[in-house]
Biotite code that builds the C-alpha atoms (Angstrom):
import biotite.structure as struc

atoms = struc.array([
    struc.Atom([107.382, 107.541, 68.115], chain_id="A", res_id=1, res_name="UNK", atom_name="CA", element="C"),
    struc.Atom([107.770, 104.265, 66.580], chain_id="A", res_id=2, res_name="UNK", atom_name="CA", element="C"),
    struc.Atom([109.989, 103.725, 69.445], chain_id="A", res_id=3, res_name="UNK", atom_name="CA", element="C"),
    struc.Atom([107.907, 105.395, 71.750], chain_id="A", res_id=4, res_name="UNK", atom_name="CA", element="C"),
    struc.Atom([104.838, 103.106, 70.587], chain_id="A", res_id=5, res_name="UNK", atom_name="CA", element="C"),
    struc.Atom([106.758, 100.215, 70.410], chain_id="A", res_id=6, res_name="UNK", atom_name="CA", element="C"),
    struc.Atom([107.905, 100.357, 74.190], chain_id="A", res_id=7, res_name="UNK", atom_name="CA", element="C"),
    struc.Atom([104.565, 101.507, 75.482], chain_id="A", res_id=8, res_name="UNK", atom_name="CA", element="C"),
    struc.Atom([102.958, 98.842, 73.919], chain_id="A", res_id=9, res_name="UNK", atom_name="CA", element="C"),
    struc.Atom([105.316, 96.098, 75.470], chain_id="A", res_id=10, res_name="UNK", atom_name="CA", element="C"),
    struc.Atom([105.365, 97.564, 79.026], chain_id="A", res_id=11, res_name="UNK", atom_name="CA", element="C"),
    struc.Atom([101.106, 97.712, 78.786], chain_id="A", res_id=12, res_name="UNK", atom_name="CA", element="C"),
    struc.Atom([101.276, 93.997, 77.847], chain_id="A", res_id=13, res_name="UNK", atom_name="CA", element="C"),
    struc.Atom([103.973, 93.091, 80.768], chain_id="A", res_id=14, res_name="UNK", atom_name="CA", element="C"),
    struc.Atom([101.507, 95.202, 83.350], chain_id="A", res_id=15, res_name="UNK", atom_name="CA", element="C"),
    struc.Atom([98.400, 93.472, 82.237], chain_id="A", res_id=16, res_name="UNK", atom_name="CA", element="C"),
    struc.Atom([99.877, 89.887, 82.443], chain_id="A", res_id=17, res_name="UNK", atom_name="CA", element="C"),
    struc.Atom([101.882, 90.960, 85.848], chain_id="A", res_id=18, res_name="UNK", atom_name="CA", element="C"),
    struc.Atom([101.351, 94.101, 87.372], chain_id="A", res_id=19, res_name="UNK", atom_name="CA", element="C"),
    struc.Atom([103.979, 94.139, 90.071], chain_id="A", res_id=20, res_name="UNK", atom_name="CA", element="C"),
    struc.Atom([106.316, 93.070, 86.851], chain_id="A", res_id=21, res_name="UNK", atom_name="CA", element="C"),
    struc.Atom([107.636, 97.350, 86.071], chain_id="A", res_id=22, res_name="UNK", atom_name="CA", element="C"),
    struc.Atom([107.786, 98.331, 89.784], chain_id="A", res_id=23, res_name="UNK", atom_name="CA", element="C"),
    struc.Atom([110.273, 95.160, 90.558], chain_id="A", res_id=24, res_name="UNK", atom_name="CA", element="C"),
    struc.Atom([112.233, 95.685, 87.463], chain_id="A", res_id=25, res_name="UNK", atom_name="CA", element="C"),
    struc.Atom([112.832, 99.531, 88.483], chain_id="A", res_id=26, res_name="UNK", atom_name="CA", element="C"),
    struc.Atom([113.524, 98.145, 92.238], chain_id="A", res_id=27, res_name="UNK", atom_name="CA", element="C"),
    struc.Atom([116.094, 95.551, 90.493], chain_id="A", res_id=28, res_name="UNK", atom_name="CA", element="C"),
    struc.Atom([117.507, 98.347, 88.237], chain_id="A", res_id=29, res_name="UNK", atom_name="CA", element="C"),
    struc.Atom([118.382, 100.589, 90.881], chain_id="A", res_id=30, res_name="UNK", atom_name="CA", element="C"),
    struc.Atom([119.726, 98.819, 94.105], chain_id="A", res_id=31, res_name="UNK", atom_name="CA", element="C"),
    struc.Atom([121.336, 95.600, 92.365], chain_id="A", res_id=32, res_name="UNK", atom_name="CA", element="C"),
    struc.Atom([124.773, 95.661, 93.812], chain_id="A", res_id=33, res_name="UNK", atom_name="CA", element="C"),
    struc.Atom([127.724, 95.062, 91.790], chain_id="A", res_id=34, res_name="UNK", atom_name="CA", element="C"),
    struc.Atom([128.512, 91.937, 93.768], chain_id="A", res_id=35, res_name="UNK", atom_name="CA", element="C"),
    struc.Atom([125.730, 89.913, 95.515], chain_id="A", res_id=36, res_name="UNK", atom_name="CA", element="C"),
    struc.Atom([126.133, 89.168, 99.181], chain_id="A", res_id=37, res_name="UNK", atom_name="CA", element="C"),
    struc.Atom([123.679, 87.509, 101.050], chain_id="A", res_id=38, res_name="UNK", atom_name="CA", element="C"),
    struc.Atom([122.642, 90.546, 102.780], chain_id="A", res_id=39, res_name="UNK", atom_name="CA", element="C"),
    struc.Atom([121.687, 92.267, 99.467], chain_id="A", res_id=40, res_name="UNK", atom_name="CA", element="C"),
    struc.Atom([119.619, 89.341, 98.387], chain_id="A", res_id=41, res_name="UNK", atom_name="CA", element="C"),
    struc.Atom([117.440, 89.443, 101.886], chain_id="A", res_id=42, res_name="UNK", atom_name="CA", element="C"),
    struc.Atom([117.028, 93.353, 101.212], chain_id="A", res_id=43, res_name="UNK", atom_name="CA", element="C"),
    struc.Atom([116.215, 93.016, 97.597], chain_id="A", res_id=44, res_name="UNK", atom_name="CA", element="C"),
    struc.Atom([113.596, 90.231, 98.477], chain_id="A", res_id=45, res_name="UNK", atom_name="CA", element="C"),
    struc.Atom([112.268, 92.523, 101.408], chain_id="A", res_id=46, res_name="UNK", atom_name="CA", element="C"),
    struc.Atom([111.767, 95.475, 98.563], chain_id="A", res_id=47, res_name="UNK", atom_name="CA", element="C"),
    struc.Atom([110.055, 92.920, 96.214], chain_id="A", res_id=48, res_name="UNK", atom_name="CA", element="C"),
    struc.Atom([107.731, 92.557, 99.348], chain_id="A", res_id=49, res_name="UNK", atom_name="CA", element="C"),
    struc.Atom([107.252, 95.875, 99.657], chain_id="A", res_id=50, res_name="UNK", atom_name="CA", element="C"),
    struc.Atom([106.443, 96.660, 95.791], chain_id="A", res_id=51, res_name="UNK", atom_name="CA", element="C"),
    struc.Atom([103.993, 93.596, 95.683], chain_id="A", res_id=52, res_name="UNK", atom_name="CA", element="C"),
    struc.Atom([102.375, 94.825, 98.305], chain_id="A", res_id=53, res_name="UNK", atom_name="CA", element="C"),
    struc.Atom([102.452, 98.320, 97.372], chain_id="A", res_id=54, res_name="UNK", atom_name="CA", element="C"),
    struc.Atom([100.887, 97.348, 93.701], chain_id="A", res_id=55, res_name="UNK", atom_name="CA", element="C"),
    struc.Atom([98.339, 95.153, 95.334], chain_id="A", res_id=56, res_name="UNK", atom_name="CA", element="C"),
    struc.Atom([96.925, 98.041, 96.870], chain_id="A", res_id=57, res_name="UNK", atom_name="CA", element="C"),
    struc.Atom([96.757, 99.812, 93.597], chain_id="A", res_id=58, res_name="UNK", atom_name="CA", element="C"),
    struc.Atom([95.851, 96.975, 91.356], chain_id="A", res_id=59, res_name="UNK", atom_name="CA", element="C"),
    struc.Atom([92.889, 98.223, 89.825], chain_id="A", res_id=60, res_name="UNK", atom_name="CA", element="C"),
    struc.Atom([94.188, 101.471, 89.313], chain_id="A", res_id=61, res_name="UNK", atom_name="CA", element="C"),
    struc.Atom([97.596, 99.178, 87.511], chain_id="A", res_id=62, res_name="UNK", atom_name="CA", element="C"),
    struc.Atom([95.597, 97.309, 85.424], chain_id="A", res_id=63, res_name="UNK", atom_name="CA", element="C"),
    struc.Atom([93.434, 100.793, 84.466], chain_id="A", res_id=64, res_name="UNK", atom_name="CA", element="C"),
    struc.Atom([96.576, 102.406, 83.264], chain_id="A", res_id=65, res_name="UNK", atom_name="CA", element="C"),
    struc.Atom([97.723, 99.445, 81.681], chain_id="A", res_id=66, res_name="UNK", atom_name="CA", element="C"),
    struc.Atom([94.780, 99.360, 79.489], chain_id="A", res_id=67, res_name="UNK", atom_name="CA", element="C"),
    struc.Atom([95.141, 103.137, 79.091], chain_id="A", res_id=68, res_name="UNK", atom_name="CA", element="C"),
    struc.Atom([98.885, 102.467, 78.121], chain_id="A", res_id=69, res_name="UNK", atom_name="CA", element="C"),
    struc.Atom([97.917, 99.958, 75.407], chain_id="A", res_id=70, res_name="UNK", atom_name="CA", element="C"),
    struc.Atom([95.054, 102.263, 73.549], chain_id="A", res_id=71, res_name="UNK", atom_name="CA", element="C"),
    struc.Atom([97.971, 104.867, 73.763], chain_id="A", res_id=72, res_name="UNK", atom_name="CA", element="C"),
    struc.Atom([100.593, 102.753, 72.375], chain_id="A", res_id=73, res_name="UNK", atom_name="CA", element="C"),
    struc.Atom([98.368, 101.397, 69.261], chain_id="A", res_id=74, res_name="UNK", atom_name="CA", element="C"),
    struc.Atom([97.232, 104.705, 68.368], chain_id="A", res_id=75, res_name="UNK", atom_name="CA", element="C"),
    struc.Atom([100.674, 106.353, 68.273], chain_id="A", res_id=76, res_name="UNK", atom_name="CA", element="C"),
    struc.Atom([101.593, 102.506, 66.235], chain_id="A", res_id=77, res_name="UNK", atom_name="CA", element="C"),
    struc.Atom([98.472, 103.937, 63.809], chain_id="A", res_id=78, res_name="UNK", atom_name="CA", element="C"),
    struc.Atom([99.715, 107.250, 63.693], chain_id="A", res_id=79, res_name="UNK", atom_name="CA", element="C"),
    struc.Atom([103.203, 106.376, 62.750], chain_id="A", res_id=80, res_name="UNK", atom_name="CA", element="C"),
    struc.Atom([101.576, 104.154, 60.047], chain_id="A", res_id=81, res_name="UNK", atom_name="CA", element="C"),
    struc.Atom([99.792, 106.948, 58.478], chain_id="A", res_id=82, res_name="UNK", atom_name="CA", element="C"),
    struc.Atom([102.788, 109.347, 58.827], chain_id="A", res_id=83, res_name="UNK", atom_name="CA", element="C"),
    struc.Atom([104.702, 107.262, 57.033], chain_id="A", res_id=84, res_name="UNK", atom_name="CA", element="C"),
    struc.Atom([102.477, 106.353, 54.222], chain_id="A", res_id=85, res_name="UNK", atom_name="CA", element="C"),
    struc.Atom([101.423, 109.974, 53.974], chain_id="A", res_id=86, res_name="UNK", atom_name="CA", element="C"),
    struc.Atom([97.819, 109.483, 54.662], chain_id="A", res_id=87, res_name="UNK", atom_name="CA", element="C"),
    struc.Atom([96.071, 112.599, 54.128], chain_id="A", res_id=88, res_name="UNK", atom_name="CA", element="C"),
    struc.Atom([94.418, 112.065, 57.366], chain_id="A", res_id=89, res_name="UNK", atom_name="CA", element="C"),
    struc.Atom([97.948, 111.632, 59.177], chain_id="A", res_id=90, res_name="UNK", atom_name="CA", element="C"),
    struc.Atom([98.594, 115.357, 60.133], chain_id="A", res_id=91, res_name="UNK", atom_name="CA", element="C"),
    struc.Atom([95.433, 115.251, 62.228], chain_id="A", res_id=92, res_name="UNK", atom_name="CA", element="C"),
    struc.Atom([95.783, 111.919, 63.713], chain_id="A", res_id=93, res_name="UNK", atom_name="CA", element="C"),
    struc.Atom([99.435, 113.349, 64.714], chain_id="A", res_id=94, res_name="UNK", atom_name="CA", element="C"),
    struc.Atom([97.560, 115.902, 66.304], chain_id="A", res_id=95, res_name="UNK", atom_name="CA", element="C"),
    struc.Atom([95.037, 114.108, 68.017], chain_id="A", res_id=96, res_name="UNK", atom_name="CA", element="C"),
    struc.Atom([98.185, 111.943, 69.280], chain_id="A", res_id=97, res_name="UNK", atom_name="CA", element="C"),
    struc.Atom([99.945, 114.778, 70.807], chain_id="A", res_id=98, res_name="UNK", atom_name="CA", element="C"),
    struc.Atom([96.640, 116.061, 72.666], chain_id="A", res_id=99, res_name="UNK", atom_name="CA", element="C"),
    struc.Atom([96.271, 112.322, 74.014], chain_id="A", res_id=100, res_name="UNK", atom_name="CA", element="C"),
    struc.Atom([99.737, 111.973, 74.899], chain_id="A", res_id=101, res_name="UNK", atom_name="CA", element="C"),
    struc.Atom([99.442, 115.056, 76.818], chain_id="A", res_id=102, res_name="UNK", atom_name="CA", element="C"),
    struc.Atom([96.651, 114.193, 78.750], chain_id="A", res_id=103, res_name="UNK", atom_name="CA", element="C"),
    struc.Atom([98.118, 111.038, 78.731], chain_id="A", res_id=104, res_name="UNK", atom_name="CA", element="C"),
    struc.Atom([101.349, 111.310, 80.325], chain_id="A", res_id=105, res_name="UNK", atom_name="CA", element="C"),
    struc.Atom([100.066, 114.134, 82.983], chain_id="A", res_id=106, res_name="UNK", atom_name="CA", element="C"),
    struc.Atom([97.170, 111.569, 83.934], chain_id="A", res_id=107, res_name="UNK", atom_name="CA", element="C"),
    struc.Atom([99.554, 108.992, 85.154], chain_id="A", res_id=108, res_name="UNK", atom_name="CA", element="C"),
    struc.Atom([101.419, 111.098, 87.580], chain_id="A", res_id=109, res_name="UNK", atom_name="CA", element="C"),
    struc.Atom([98.814, 111.282, 90.564], chain_id="A", res_id=110, res_name="UNK", atom_name="CA", element="C"),
    struc.Atom([99.218, 107.263, 90.713], chain_id="A", res_id=111, res_name="UNK", atom_name="CA", element="C"),
    struc.Atom([103.242, 107.425, 89.607], chain_id="A", res_id=112, res_name="UNK", atom_name="CA", element="C"),
    struc.Atom([103.765, 109.978, 93.015], chain_id="A", res_id=113, res_name="UNK", atom_name="CA", element="C"),
    struc.Atom([101.395, 108.044, 95.304], chain_id="A", res_id=114, res_name="UNK", atom_name="CA", element="C"),
    struc.Atom([103.211, 104.777, 94.652], chain_id="A", res_id=115, res_name="UNK", atom_name="CA", element="C"),
    struc.Atom([106.427, 106.208, 95.036], chain_id="A", res_id=116, res_name="UNK", atom_name="CA", element="C"),
    struc.Atom([105.700, 108.102, 98.039], chain_id="A", res_id=117, res_name="UNK", atom_name="CA", element="C"),
    struc.Atom([103.854, 105.184, 99.641], chain_id="A", res_id=118, res_name="UNK", atom_name="CA", element="C"),
    struc.Atom([107.260, 103.281, 98.815], chain_id="A", res_id=119, res_name="UNK", atom_name="CA", element="C"),
    struc.Atom([109.579, 106.043, 100.465], chain_id="A", res_id=120, res_name="UNK", atom_name="CA", element="C"),
    struc.Atom([107.202, 105.859, 103.461], chain_id="A", res_id=121, res_name="UNK", atom_name="CA", element="C"),
    struc.Atom([107.159, 102.432, 103.825], chain_id="A", res_id=122, res_name="UNK", atom_name="CA", element="C"),
    struc.Atom([110.177, 101.301, 102.998], chain_id="A", res_id=123, res_name="UNK", atom_name="CA", element="C"),
    struc.Atom([112.260, 104.218, 103.420], chain_id="A", res_id=124, res_name="UNK", atom_name="CA", element="C"),
    struc.Atom([115.111, 102.263, 105.439], chain_id="A", res_id=125, res_name="UNK", atom_name="CA", element="C"),
    struc.Atom([115.315, 99.262, 103.812], chain_id="A", res_id=126, res_name="UNK", atom_name="CA", element="C"),
    struc.Atom([115.249, 101.799, 100.357], chain_id="A", res_id=127, res_name="UNK", atom_name="CA", element="C"),
    struc.Atom([118.148, 103.996, 101.457], chain_id="A", res_id=128, res_name="UNK", atom_name="CA", element="C"),
    struc.Atom([120.120, 100.743, 102.790], chain_id="A", res_id=129, res_name="UNK", atom_name="CA", element="C"),
    struc.Atom([119.396, 99.069, 99.704], chain_id="A", res_id=130, res_name="UNK", atom_name="CA", element="C"),
    struc.Atom([121.051, 102.461, 97.709], chain_id="A", res_id=131, res_name="UNK", atom_name="CA", element="C"),
    struc.Atom([123.831, 102.818, 99.915], chain_id="A", res_id=132, res_name="UNK", atom_name="CA", element="C"),
    struc.Atom([124.512, 99.202, 99.652], chain_id="A", res_id=133, res_name="UNK", atom_name="CA", element="C"),
    struc.Atom([124.388, 99.374, 95.696], chain_id="A", res_id=134, res_name="UNK", atom_name="CA", element="C"),
    struc.Atom([127.517, 101.934, 95.426], chain_id="A", res_id=135, res_name="UNK", atom_name="CA", element="C"),
    struc.Atom([124.963, 103.764, 93.242], chain_id="A", res_id=136, res_name="UNK", atom_name="CA", element="C"),
    struc.Atom([124.179, 106.791, 95.743], chain_id="A", res_id=137, res_name="UNK", atom_name="CA", element="C"),
    struc.Atom([124.107, 110.466, 94.987], chain_id="A", res_id=138, res_name="UNK", atom_name="CA", element="C"),
    struc.Atom([127.312, 112.312, 96.205], chain_id="A", res_id=139, res_name="UNK", atom_name="CA", element="C"),
    struc.Atom([125.828, 113.491, 99.546], chain_id="A", res_id=140, res_name="UNK", atom_name="CA", element="C"),
    struc.Atom([123.024, 111.297, 99.666], chain_id="A", res_id=141, res_name="UNK", atom_name="CA", element="C"),
    struc.Atom([121.102, 111.384, 103.157], chain_id="A", res_id=142, res_name="UNK", atom_name="CA", element="C"),
    struc.Atom([117.933, 108.742, 103.841], chain_id="A", res_id=143, res_name="UNK", atom_name="CA", element="C"),
    struc.Atom([116.286, 111.838, 104.690], chain_id="A", res_id=144, res_name="UNK", atom_name="CA", element="C"),
    struc.Atom([116.263, 112.802, 100.451], chain_id="A", res_id=145, res_name="UNK", atom_name="CA", element="C"),
    struc.Atom([114.818, 109.276, 99.657], chain_id="A", res_id=146, res_name="UNK", atom_name="CA", element="C"),
    struc.Atom([111.175, 110.678, 99.701], chain_id="A", res_id=147, res_name="UNK", atom_name="CA", element="C"),
    struc.Atom([112.177, 113.426, 97.132], chain_id="A", res_id=148, res_name="UNK", atom_name="CA", element="C"),
    struc.Atom([114.563, 110.934, 95.380], chain_id="A", res_id=149, res_name="UNK", atom_name="CA", element="C"),
    struc.Atom([111.382, 108.304, 94.389], chain_id="A", res_id=150, res_name="UNK", atom_name="CA", element="C"),
    struc.Atom([109.299, 111.082, 93.360], chain_id="A", res_id=151, res_name="UNK", atom_name="CA", element="C"),
    struc.Atom([111.268, 113.292, 90.995], chain_id="A", res_id=152, res_name="UNK", atom_name="CA", element="C"),
    struc.Atom([111.822, 109.856, 88.344], chain_id="A", res_id=153, res_name="UNK", atom_name="CA", element="C"),
    struc.Atom([108.089, 109.901, 88.330], chain_id="A", res_id=154, res_name="UNK", atom_name="CA", element="C"),
    struc.Atom([107.654, 113.507, 87.927], chain_id="A", res_id=155, res_name="UNK", atom_name="CA", element="C"),
    struc.Atom([110.351, 113.891, 85.279], chain_id="A", res_id=156, res_name="UNK", atom_name="CA", element="C"),
    struc.Atom([108.808, 110.998, 83.213], chain_id="A", res_id=157, res_name="UNK", atom_name="CA", element="C"),
    struc.Atom([105.767, 112.623, 83.041], chain_id="A", res_id=158, res_name="UNK", atom_name="CA", element="C"),
    struc.Atom([106.881, 115.834, 82.530], chain_id="A", res_id=159, res_name="UNK", atom_name="CA", element="C"),
    struc.Atom([109.105, 115.072, 79.741], chain_id="A", res_id=160, res_name="UNK", atom_name="CA", element="C"),
    struc.Atom([106.803, 113.266, 77.991], chain_id="A", res_id=161, res_name="UNK", atom_name="CA", element="C"),
    struc.Atom([104.304, 115.611, 78.041], chain_id="A", res_id=162, res_name="UNK", atom_name="CA", element="C"),
    struc.Atom([106.730, 117.928, 76.419], chain_id="A", res_id=163, res_name="UNK", atom_name="CA", element="C"),
    struc.Atom([107.351, 115.433, 73.675], chain_id="A", res_id=164, res_name="UNK", atom_name="CA", element="C"),
    struc.Atom([103.928, 115.232, 72.384], chain_id="A", res_id=165, res_name="UNK", atom_name="CA", element="C"),
    struc.Atom([103.640, 119.256, 72.483], chain_id="A", res_id=166, res_name="UNK", atom_name="CA", element="C"),
    struc.Atom([106.555, 119.132, 70.315], chain_id="A", res_id=167, res_name="UNK", atom_name="CA", element="C"),
    struc.Atom([104.706, 116.824, 68.357], chain_id="A", res_id=168, res_name="UNK", atom_name="CA", element="C"),
    struc.Atom([101.703, 119.222, 68.472], chain_id="A", res_id=169, res_name="UNK", atom_name="CA", element="C"),
    struc.Atom([104.053, 121.889, 67.541], chain_id="A", res_id=170, res_name="UNK", atom_name="CA", element="C"),
    struc.Atom([105.578, 120.502, 64.393], chain_id="A", res_id=171, res_name="UNK", atom_name="CA", element="C"),
    struc.Atom([101.899, 118.662, 62.990], chain_id="A", res_id=172, res_name="UNK", atom_name="CA", element="C"),
    struc.Atom([99.963, 122.218, 63.970], chain_id="A", res_id=173, res_name="UNK", atom_name="CA", element="C"),
    struc.Atom([102.507, 124.782, 62.924], chain_id="A", res_id=174, res_name="UNK", atom_name="CA", element="C"),
    struc.Atom([103.501, 126.062, 59.344], chain_id="A", res_id=175, res_name="UNK", atom_name="CA", element="C"),
    struc.Atom([105.567, 122.960, 58.445], chain_id="A", res_id=176, res_name="UNK", atom_name="CA", element="C"),
    struc.Atom([103.060, 120.677, 59.436], chain_id="A", res_id=177, res_name="UNK", atom_name="CA", element="C"),
    struc.Atom([100.968, 122.348, 57.314], chain_id="A", res_id=178, res_name="UNK", atom_name="CA", element="C"),
    struc.Atom([103.450, 122.440, 54.102], chain_id="A", res_id=179, res_name="UNK", atom_name="CA", element="C"),
    struc.Atom([104.438, 118.954, 54.819], chain_id="A", res_id=180, res_name="UNK", atom_name="CA", element="C"),
    struc.Atom([100.718, 118.304, 54.080], chain_id="A", res_id=181, res_name="UNK", atom_name="CA", element="C"),
    struc.Atom([100.799, 120.664, 51.234], chain_id="A", res_id=182, res_name="UNK", atom_name="CA", element="C"),
    struc.Atom([98.112, 122.898, 53.023], chain_id="A", res_id=183, res_name="UNK", atom_name="CA", element="C"),
    struc.Atom([99.721, 125.642, 52.743], chain_id="A", res_id=184, res_name="UNK", atom_name="CA", element="C"),
    struc.Atom([100.589, 126.092, 48.915], chain_id="A", res_id=185, res_name="UNK", atom_name="CA", element="C"),
    struc.Atom([97.921, 128.314, 47.148], chain_id="A", res_id=186, res_name="UNK", atom_name="CA", element="C"),
    struc.Atom([94.966, 127.423, 45.062], chain_id="A", res_id=187, res_name="UNK", atom_name="CA", element="C"),
    struc.Atom([95.556, 126.378, 41.663], chain_id="A", res_id=188, res_name="UNK", atom_name="CA", element="C"),
    struc.Atom([93.752, 129.032, 39.310], chain_id="A", res_id=189, res_name="UNK", atom_name="CA", element="C"),
    struc.Atom([91.012, 127.712, 38.133], chain_id="A", res_id=190, res_name="UNK", atom_name="CA", element="C"),
    struc.Atom([90.386, 127.336, 34.509], chain_id="A", res_id=191, res_name="UNK", atom_name="CA", element="C"),
    struc.Atom([88.161, 130.108, 33.124], chain_id="A", res_id=192, res_name="UNK", atom_name="CA", element="C"),
    struc.Atom([85.233, 128.658, 31.411], chain_id="A", res_id=193, res_name="UNK", atom_name="CA", element="C"),
    struc.Atom([84.982, 129.196, 27.352], chain_id="A", res_id=194, res_name="UNK", atom_name="CA", element="C"),
    struc.Atom([81.510, 129.652, 25.702], chain_id="A", res_id=195, res_name="UNK", atom_name="CA", element="C"),
])
């Protein structure tokens, strides 16, 4: 949780500062060739322009998502601090963070999928050529598969993030979480009053 909160905080601050930064970093990681050539450099510049155009269309949504990410990151880090310090409210905070995390992960899917589809439809030829030139194409890759390959990482990240939050809810909402915070122990016997 600590690493997730830290990474989410850094990416949220980066997106607030420069909304297209995350998209450009993703494109560069995906299509950077082993040995840069003038043609590959030109292709990367075209992809950066495409990425900038798509992010510009969704600038308000990206900024709103960054603000929400910032809130989720701060909540996650606060929860980690509460859990590590054995705060009495740590269990409740963990469960709230799990619910917020599920909503956050699944709520970000529509924008991520829409942007991935736009990138695939508007820059399909360019992207497929860049993937092939980079030498990182999957076995049997065809340009017709590109729209699906662009959407799958966004969906996979959202679903895996939501599953991690459900595991958090299961642990802290279940008997182990109750035992960790001493909620399953029997009530101490009340002393009898002597007259």
